N, C-alpha and C positions, 0 to 999 in steps of 0.2 A: 641240559635242562629242557623240559618240555615246554613247547610253546603252546599255551592255552589261549585260545581266542574267546572273546566274550560271546555269549549266546546271541543269535539273531533273533530278537524279540519279534520283529515283523514276520519273519518266516514262521516262528512258533505261533504267533497269533493267527496267521493265515491257515496253518494246519489245523489249528483248533477250530477255526470258523468252518472250514470244509467239513470236518468231523461233526460238528454240530448240525450242519445243514444235511449231512448224510443221514444222521440219526433222526432228524425231523422228517425226512422223506420216508424212511423206513417205517416210522411210527404212523405216518399218513397212510401209507400202503397197508399196514396192518389193520388200521381202523376201517379202511375201505373194505378189506377182505371180511372183516367181521360184520360190517354192515350188509355186505352182499349175502353172506351166510344166513344172516338173521332173515333177510328178505325171502331167501329161497325156503327157509323153514316156514315162514308165513304162507308162502304160495303152496307148500305141500300140505299144510294144514287146511287151507281153503279147498284144495282139490279133494282131499279125503272127505271134508265135510259135504261138498257137493255130491260126491260118489255115494255117501251114506243117504243123502236126501233123494237122489235118483233111485236107489235101492228100495227105500221106503215107499216111493211113489209107485214104483213098478209093482211092489207087493200089494199095495192097496188096490191098484187097478186090476191085478189078478184076482184078488179076493172079491171085488165087486162083480167080475165076470162070472164067478162061480155061483153067485146068488140069483 
């Protein structure tokens, strides 16, 4: 006959707790990467806007010199 031992509930609980903590850490890392990506997008938009403003300013100054 097969000798079946009862499940070790403490070990099962600890394994589940470790897995929960790993998942929470992965979720936190994913959220941080998303936040950083959004910030890089905002910065890129700001740089683009400034470049456009400088371009317009340069064109206006050039036009004023022609007059």
